[in-house]
C-alpha positions in Angstrom: 44.8 53.3 23.3 41.8 51.7 25.1 38.7 51.4 22.9 40.7 51.7 19.6 40.9 48.8 17.1 42.9 48.6 13.9 42.1 46.2 11.0 43.5 45.7 7.5 41.3 45.6 4.4 43.0 43.7 1.6 41.6 43.6 -2.0 43.4 40.8 -3.8 43.5 39.9 -7.5 46.0 38.0 -9.7 48.3 41.0 -10.0 48.7 41.7 -6.3 46.7 43.5 -3.5 45.6 46.9 -2.3 45.8 47.4 1.4 44.0 49.9 3.7 44.3 50.2 7.5 41.1 51.2 9.2 41.0 52.6 12.7 37.9 52.2 14.8 37.5 54.5 17.8 34.3 55.4 19.8 32.0 54.1 17.0 33.8 56.1 14.3 36.0 54.7 11.5 39.0 56.4 10.0 41.5 55.4 7.3 45.0 55.5 8.7 47.0 54.4 5.7 46.9 52.8 2.2 49.2 51.1 -0.2 49.5 48.8 -3.2 51.6 45.6 -3.3 52.4 43.7 -6.6 53.0 40.0 -6.7 55.4 40.3 -9.7 54.6 36.6 -10.3 51.7 34.2 -10.5 50.4 33.1 -7.1 51.2 29.4 -6.8 51.4 26.8 -4.0 55.2 27.0 -4.2 55.7 30.7 -3.7 53.1 31.5 -1.0 55.7 31.7 1.8 58.0 34.0 -0.2 55.1 36.3 -1.1 53.9 36.3 2.5 57.3 37.4 3.7 57.5 40.1 1.1 54.1 41.3 2.1 55.1 41.4 5.8 58.1 43.7 4.8 55.8 45.9 2.7 53.3 46.4 5.5 56.2 47.2 7.9 57.7 49.7 5.4 54.3 51.4 4.9 53.7 51.8 8.6 50.8 49.4 8.9 50.4 48.1 12.5 47.1 46.0 12.3 47.5 42.2 12.6 43.9 41.3 11.9 42.8 41.4 8.3 39.7 41.0 6.1 40.4 39.7 2.6 38.4 40.6 -0.5 38.7 38.4 -3.6 38.5 39.5 -7.3 35.3 38.3 -9.1 37.6 36.3 -11.5 38.1 33.8 -8.7 34.4 33.4 -7.9 31.6 31.5 -9.6 28.0 32.8 -8.9 24.5 31.6 -9.7 21.1 32.9 -8.6 18.7 30.2 -7.3 15.4 30.0 -5.5 15.6 29.0 -1.8 12.6 27.2 -0.3 11.1 28.4 3.0 13.2 26.9 5.8 15.0 27.6 9.0 18.7 28.7 8.5 20.1 25.4 9.6 18.0 23.4 7.2 18.4 25.9 4.4 22.2 25.6 4.6 21.9 21.9 3.8 19.4 22.4 1.0 21.5 25.1 -0.6 24.6 22.9 -0.2 22.9 20.3 -2.4 21.9 22.9 -5.0 25.4 24.3 -5.0 27.0 21.0 -5.8 24.6 20.7 -8.8 24.9 24.4 -9.9 28.6 24.4 -10.7 30.4 22.2 -13.2 33.6 21.7 -11.2 34.0 18.9 -8.6 32.4 20.1 -5.4 35.4 19.0 -3.4 37.5 21.6 -5.2 35.1 24.5 -4.2 34.1 26.4 -1.1 30.4 27.5 -1.1 28.5 30.3 0.5 25.4 32.3 -0.3 23.9 35.8 0.3 20.4 37.2 0.2 17.4 37.6 2.5 15.8 34.3 3.3 12.5 33.4 5.1 11.1 30.5 7.0 7.6 31.1 5.6 8.1 31.9 1.9 10.4 31.3 -1.1 13.2 33.8 -1.7 16.0 34.4 -4.3 19.6 34.0 -3.1 22.9 34.1 -4.8 25.1 31.0 -4.5 28.8 31.6 -4.8 31.8 29.3 -5.0 35.5 29.9 -4.8 38.3 27.5 -5.7 39.6 25.8 -2.6 43.2 26.0 -3.7 42.9 29.8 -4.1 41.5 30.1 -0.6 44.3 27.9 0.8 47.0 29.9 -1.0 45.7 33.2 0.3 45.6 31.7 3.9 49.2 30.6 3.5 50.3 34.0 2.3 48.6 35.8 5.2 50.1 33.4 7.7 53.6 34.0 6.3 52.9 37.8 6.5 52.0 37.4 10.2 48.3 38.3 9.7 45.2 36.8 11.2 42.3 36.5 8.7 38.8 37.3 10.0 36.9 36.8 6.8 37.4 36.2 3.1 34.7 38.0 1.0 34.2 39.4 -2.5 35.7 42.9 -2.9 33.0 44.2 -5.3 30.2 43.1 -3.0 31.8 45.0 -0.2 31.7 48.1 -2.3 28.1 47.5 -3.0 27.1 47.4 0.7 26.7 51.2 0.7 23.0 52.2 0.9 21.2 53.4 -2.2 20.9 57.1 -2.6 18.2 57.1 -5.3 15.7 54.8 -3.6 15.6 52.3 -6.5 15.1 48.6 -5.5 17.4 47.4 -8.2 20.8 48.9 -8.9 24.2 48.1 -10.5 27.8 48.6 -9.5 31.0 48.7 -11.5 34.5 48.4 -10.0 37.3 49.6 -12.4 40.9 48.3 -12.4 43.6 49.0 -15.1 43.1 45.7 -17.0 39.5 44.7 -16.0 36.3 45.7 -14.4 33.7 43.9 -12.2 30.0 44.5 -12.8 27.3 43.4 -10.4 23.6 43.9 -9.8 21.7 43.9 -6.5 18.0 44.0 -5.7 16.7 45.2 -2.3 20.2 45.4 -1.0 21.1 41.8 -1.9 23.5 40.8 -4.7 22.0 39.0 -7.7 25.0 38.5 -10.1 28.6 39.4 -10.6 30.8 39.4 -13.8 34.5 39.8 -14.3 35.1 41.6 -17.6 38.7 41.9 -19.1 39.5 45.3 -20.6 42.6 45.1 -22.8 43.8 48.7 -23.5 47.1 50.3 -24.4 47.0 52.9 -21.6 44.7 55.3 -23.5 42.0 56.6 -21.1 39.7 57.2 -24.0 40.0 53.6 -25.2 39.3 52.4 -21.7 36.2 54.5 -21.6 34.9 53.1 -24.9 35.4 49.5 -23.7 33.8 50.3 -20.3 30.8 51.9 -22.1 30.3 48.8 -24.3 30.6 46.5 -21.3 28.0 48.4 -19.2 25.5 48.6 -22.1 25.8 44.8 -22.7 25.5 43.8 -19.0 22.5 46.1 -18.4 20.8 44.7 -21.5 21.5 41.0 -20.4 20.6 41.4 -16.8 17.6 43.9 -16.7 14.3 42.3 -15.7 10.8 42.9 -16.8 9.9 44.9 -13.8 12.9 47.3 -14.3 12.3 50.5 -16.0 15.0 53.1 -17.0 16.9 55.0 -16.0 19.3 52.2 -14.8 21.5 53.6 -12.0 25.1 52.4 -11.7 27.5 53.3 -8.8 31.1 53.4 -10.1 34.1 52.6 -7.9 37.1 54.0 -9.8 40.3 52.2 -8.7 42.4 52.9 -11.8 42.8 56.7 -11.9 40.1 57.6 -14.4 39.4 61.3 -14.6 36.1 63.0 -14.1 36.1 63.8 -17.8 36.1 60.1 -18.7 33.0 59.5 -16.5 31.4 62.6 -18.0 31.9 61.2 -21.5 30.7 57.8 -20.3 27.4 59.3 -19.2 27.0 61.2 -22.5 27.6 58.0 -24.5 25.2 55.9 -22.3 22.4 58.4 -22.7 19.5 59.0 -20.4 18.6 55.3 -20.1 21.7 54.6 -18.0 23.3 56.9 -15.4 26.7 56.5 -13.8 27.5 58.2 -10.5 30.5 58.2 -8.2 30.1 55.4 -5.7 32.8 56.6 -3.3 30.5 59.2 -1.7 29.1 57.8 1.5 31.2 54.7 1.4 34.7 55.8 2.5 35.3 57.0 6.1 37.4 59.9 7.1 41.2 60.0 6.5 43.5 60.0 3.5 41.5 58.7 0.6 42.9 57.3 -2.6 40.6 56.1 -5.4 42.7 52.9 -6.0 42.1 51.7 -2.4 38.3 52.0 -2.4 37.8 48.2 -2.5 40.2 47.6 0.3 38.5 50.2 2.5 35.1 48.7 1.7 36.4 45.2 2.6 37.6 46.5 6.0 34.3 48.2 6.7 32.3 45.1 5.8 34.5 43.0 8.1 33.8 45.2 11.1 30.1 45.8 10.5 27.6 44.4 12.9 26.4 41.7 10.4 29.9 41.0 8.9 30.4 40.6 5.2 27.6 39.2 3.0 29.9 36.5 1.8 32.6 34.8 3.9 34.5 31.9 2.4 36.6 31.5 5.5 33.5 30.9 7.6 30.9 29.7 5.1 27.3 28.9 6.0 27.3 26.0 3.5 29.3 23.0 4.3 30.2 23.9 7.9 31.4 21.1 10.1 28.9 20.2 12.8 29.8 19.1 16.3 29.7 15.4 16.6 27.3 14.0 19.2 29.2 10.8 20.3 26.3 9.5 22.5 23.9 9.6 19.5 26.5 7.8 17.4 26.9 5.1 20.0 23.1 4.6 20.1 22.8 4.4 16.4 25.7 2.0 16.2 24.1 -0.3 18.8 20.8 -0.2 16.9 22.5 -1.0 13.6 24.4 -3.9 15.2 21.2 -5.4 16.5 19.5 -5.2 13.1 22.5 -6.8 11.5 22.5 -9.7 13.9 18.8 -10.3 13.3 19.4 -10.1 9.5 22.3 -12.5 9.8 20.1 -15.1 11.6 17.4 -14.9 8.9 20.0 -15.2 6.2 21.5 -18.3 7.7 18.0 -19.8 8.1 17.4 -19.5 4.4 20.9 -20.2 3.2 20.4 -24.0 2.7 17.3 -23.5 0.6 19.0 -20.9 -1.5 21.9 -23.2 -2.2 19.6 -25.8 -3.7 17.8 -23.2 -5.8 21.1 -21.9 -7.1 22.2 -25.3 -8.1 19.0 -25.8 -10.1 19.3 -22.4 -11.9 23.0 -23.1 -12.7 22.0 -26.4 -14.4 19.3 -24.6 -16.4 21.8 -21.9 -17.6 24.2 -24.5 -18.7 21.5 -26.2 -20.8 20.6 -22.8 -22.3 24.2 -21.7 -23.0 24.2 -23.2 -26.6 21.0 -21.2 -27.5 22.4 -18.0 -26.0 25.6 -18.2 -28.0 23.6 -18.7 -31.3 21.4 -15.7 -30.5 24.4 -13.5 -29.7 25.9 -14.4 -33.1 22.7 -13.4 -34.9 22.5 -10.1 -33.1 26.1 -9.3 -33.9 25.6 -10.0 -37.6 22.4 -7.8 -37.7 24.1 -5.0 -35.9 27.1 -5.1 -38.2 24.8 -5.1 -41.3 22.7 -2.2 -40.0 25.8 -0.1 -39.5 26.4 -0.2 -43.3 22.9 1.3 -44.0 23.2 4.2 -41.6 23.4 7.6 -43.2 23.6 9.7 -40.0 27.2 10.2 -38.8 26.3 10.7 -35.1 29.8 10.6 -33.8 31.1 12.9 -36.5 28.4 15.4 -35.4 29.9 15.1 -31.9 33.4 15.9 -33.2 32.0 18.8 -35.2 30.3 20.3 -32.2 33.4 20.0 -30.1 35.5 21.6 -32.8 33.2 24.6 -33.0 33.7 25.2 -29.3 37.4 25.6 -29.6 38.9 29.0 -30.9 40.6 29.3 -34.2 43.7 31.1 -32.9 45.0 28.1 -31.0 44.9 29.5 -27.4 43.0 26.3 -26.4 43.5 23.0 -28.1 42.5 19.3 -27.6 45.1 16.5 -27.3 42.8 13.5 -27.0 39.1 12.6 -27.3 37.4 9.5 -26.0 33.8 8.5 -26.9 32.0 5.2 -26.4 29.0 3.8 -28.1 26.5 5.2 -25.6 27.8 8.8 -26.2 29.7 9.1 -22.9 33.1 10.8 -23.7 35.8 13.0 -22.5 38.2 15.5 -24.1 41.7 16.4 -22.8 43.6 19.4 -23.8 45.7 22.4 -23.0 45.2 26.2 -22.8 47.4 29.2 -22.5 45.0 30.8 -19.9 42.2 29.8 -17.6 39.7 32.4 -19.1 40.3 30.8 -22.5 39.5 27.4 -21.2 36.3 28.6 -19.5 35.1 30.2 -22.8 35.5 26.8 -24.5 33.7 25.0 -21.6 30.8 27.5 -21.6 30.3 26.8 -25.3 30.2 23.1 -24.7 27.9 23.6 -21.7 25.6 25.8 -23.8 25.4 23.4 -26.8 22.1 21.3 -26.6 23.8 18.2 -28.1 25.8 17.8 -24.9 24.4 16.9 -21.5 26.0 16.9 -18.1 29.4 18.5 -19.1 31.7 18.5 -16.2 35.3 19.7 -15.5 37.3 16.8 -14.4 40.3 19.0 -13.6 42.2 22.1 -14.7 45.8 22.4 -13.5 49.2 23.8 -14.3 51.2 21.7 -16.8 54.5 22.3 -14.9 56.5 24.7 -12.9 58.3 26.2 -16.0 55.2 26.4 -18.2 52.2 28.8 -17.9 50.0 26.4 -19.9 47.0 24.8 -18.2 46.0 21.2 -18.7 42.3 20.3 -18.6 39.9 17.4 -18.9 36.2 17.7 -19.5 33.6 14.8 -19.5 30.3 14.9 -21.3 27.4 12.9 -22.7 26.6 13.3 -26.4 22.8 13.2 -26.9 23.1 12.5 -30.7 24.4 8.9 -30.0 21.9 6.2 -30.8 
């Protein structure tokens, strides 16, 4: 039909995806279908084609017809940090924030895709949220979508797509929580722009009451940690229920949180007309964000940071000619002074040979004094380093070290294994937060092997206690 467009919204996490097909006609949007597809296995580089083909069959069986899709990532796959952006034009600001992003996250910048969201200005400073997604996750999702016969328009963050709905209470700062069966995602936004996002695992045995208790504790903790001095209660939270929680659970949730924190249904005003299922709210929000006039706030497929610029070949040729001319002039000057330098080098070489005996004697004295001083030391600096590293690892053995290297200047690295990525990041956060270490950095974290779910990692650091 002329003037009608169809687009898929896909909210993806490690368990699978939720899909919603959105129909746009005459300026109005309508949900035409929804469904949930499970991976049944971990998403790896080896199985993207297989999962893509299964997804293609699932979409066909569910009656989806759209070939263009907007993908929303789970917060677990995203790193975020709020920074201050200087006043600058958008083109210059992208470069400045690119440098800040490389310093803000511990992982190698080549392994990440960066983007940012927030209102910026060319005349005054502003607060923006830097976000990073692992490049291999983005690549695997692109391969799955290609195998499914879908064209990706954007890759955003599902929770932020839910939060794009306008505030109904007029408060400048508000929170959102997106609930799934095994986790929830909690975020805050000020003046319509995201400020932080957290992935919070919720391990329950299927008891809705137990889930409600864990969710209550998580909300209280996140509001306490993130509230600012200029915020006054009540704190308003929009809830996006995608795990089948009943209204009674949310009623008890409000009762436990008390008057300081209020939770309301965030679905109202967000979902368009059509068959609505609570579990597909994120997928519908992702589709709506993708077709909006401004597009999604975050787009890892078309990031504003690190975009490749068009090459101006004429400018390159001019610069190359100028550099060549300077090099020729420098070469002439160097040749002119070369003969004099050769004579000076010969004289200095002779002086060094005459001084070599004295230098060897001095080195021997320094070595003896250094060795003698080590016996009088009562401060086991390197044992303190081992103790600090040991305290960062859990007692239950889900993360363990296999080797430790540490030189005299305090530069070292630790290699180990973990049964899960979240467990490793908990250890790394403790190392990063310990003041005795500086510049901790993840060298790599990767699968041990195809038949093992263990992860191998390596972390470098500098121990400040070394003298």
